[in-house]
N, C-alpha and C positions, 0 to 999 in steps of 0.2 A: 233579781237573778241570783244574788248571793244567798238570800234566804231560801230560795228554791233548792240550790245546791246543798245547803246544810241539811235541809229536810230529807233530801235523797240519801245523803250519807247516814243520817240517823236511822232512817227506815231500813237501810241496807245492813247496818251494823247490828240492829236489834231484830231483824226480820226472822220470824219463825213460821215456816210453812207447815200447815196441818197435815200435808200429805205424807206418805210413807217414805222412810229413808231406805234407799237402795244401796247396799254395800257390795261393791265390785272388787274388793281387795283381793279375793281369791279368783284368779282368772282361769276359767275352764275354756280351753282353746276351741272346743267344738261349739261353744256358745258366744264366741267372739268373732268378729271379722278383723283379722290381723294379716296385713299383706306380707307375702313372702314371694319374692321374684328373683331374677338373676342379679338385680342391683340392690335389693333390700332383703334383710333377714331379721329374725328375732329369736330370742331365747328366754327361758325362765332361769335366771341365775341370781347372783348377788352383786351389789355395789356398795362399797363401804360397810360390809357386813350385814346389809339389809336385803331381803329377798325382793326381787323386782322383775318387771318386764323390761328387757333390754332390746331396744330396736337399733339396728345397725345398717347404715347406708354404705354400700360397697364402692359406689362411684358418685363423685360429687356432681351436682347439677343445680345451678342457681334457681331453676324453676321447679325443683323437687319439693313436694310436701306429701306426707303420708299420715293416715289416721288409723288407729286401732280402737275398736269399741264393741261393747256387748250388743248382741243382736236384739235383745228384748228391751233395751232402754228406749224410752220415749219421753222427751222432755220439752217443756215450753218455758215455764218460769220456775224459779226456785234457787237452790244453792248447790254449787258443785265444789267439791274439795278433793285435793290430791297432793301427793308429794312427788317432786321430780328433781332430777339432777342431770348435769351435763358432764359426762366423763371424757369428752373429746379433747382435741388439741387445738382446733381452730374452727371458728364459725359455729358457735353454739346457738341453736334455735330450737327451743322445746316449748310445748304449751298444751292447752286444753281446747278441744273442739267441742262444739255443742250445736243443737238443732241440726244435726247431721242428716241429710237426705241420702247422700252417697259419697263416694270418694272425692267428688269435685264440687259438692254443694254443701256448705256448712259455714258457721260462724267460728272464729278462733281468736283467742287471746294468747299471744306467745311471748316468750321471754328470751332476752339475749344476755346471758351472764357476762360476756366479755364487754358489754356496754353498761355495766353497773354504774349507777350514779349519773348517767346521762339521759337525755330525752329519748334515746333509742333503746332504753332498757326493756320497755314493754310496748307491744303494738297490737292493736285490734284490727281485724279486717274480715270481710266476708269473702269466701271463696266460691266462685260461681262459674268457673270454666276449667277446662282440662289442664291448662298451664297455670301454675301457681303465680299469681300476679301481685306480689308484695309491693312492687315498685309503684303501684297506683295508690298506695296508702302510706306514703312516707311523710306526708305533711304532719306537723307537730300535733294537730288536733287528734290524730289517730294514735299518738304515742304518749308515753309518760316516763318520768324518772322513777327509779327505785334502786334500792341497795340489794343486790343479788350476790350470793356466794358464787365464786368461779366454778368450783367443782363439787361443793357439798350439797346435800339435800336441802331443799326449802319447801315450805308448805304454801299452797295456793288455795285461795277461796274466791270463787266468783259468785256474786249475787246477781241473778238475772231477773229483770222485771220489765216486761214489755220491750221497749227498744233501748233500755238502759242496762249496762253491765257495770258493776262496781267490783273492783279488784282489791283484795287484801293479801298481804304477804306475811308469813310466819306469825300468824295470829295477832298481828298488831291491830289496835282499835281504829286507827286512821287508815282509810283506803289510800292506795298509791295511784289509783286511776278511777275516774267516773266518766264513762262515755255514754252519752244519752241520745245517740243518733244511729243505733245499729240498723243494719239493712232490714227493712220490713218485709222483704220477700222470703226470708228464712225464719219461719215462726215456730217450728217444732221439729223434733227429730231426736236422734240418738246423742249420746255424750261419750267422749273418749279422749284418748291421748293423741298428741300431735307431734310429729317430728318433721322439722324443716330440712334445709340443705346443710346437714351436719352429720358427722361420722356416727355419733351415738347419742342415745337418750335413755335415761333410766327413769322408770315410773312405778308408783305404787300407791295403794290406799285410796283408790277412787271411790267416793261416795256421792250420791245424788239425792237431794231432797226436793221434791216438786211433783208437778203433774206431767 
């Protein structure tokens, strides 16, 4: 088992997919699905001097989760990279969604900057219903420790291969999470940014390599 895990890590760290690199750093609103409602808004502004997509939740709801993604993206396996930050004051939940079917069906790896250094820093879950059901995935096997900055930008890299997702932070060679039992009912779809029940999230530099 240990040898298998090491092999997965080595393959993920050195994985180069032959497919095209899709750069979504420049967001064209007419080519993205970005929710804007009476409780959720977005803008193209700056955070810490960096241009970013800023998603803002006006009313807190512990069942809230929202995604923003380019309409033409279609992803199964490969590498997803982006930069993100949490500008809020309480309850920071920001992440990357992938294999997105629609607003309520996708895979997600998200980060809790307030829980840096604890088992709650990172969580994987599949979303498959209208109400965001994070409480079904609180077991340690869905979570991982990581050192996350509270409000500064950090870089995220997800290597997705079959039912395994390997997570790297800030270009470190060692992954902070390897989860090898992703939900098999969500096999392909779009890739984008994810905002949980938090006041704000800042996102930039989304790139996707894969099929």
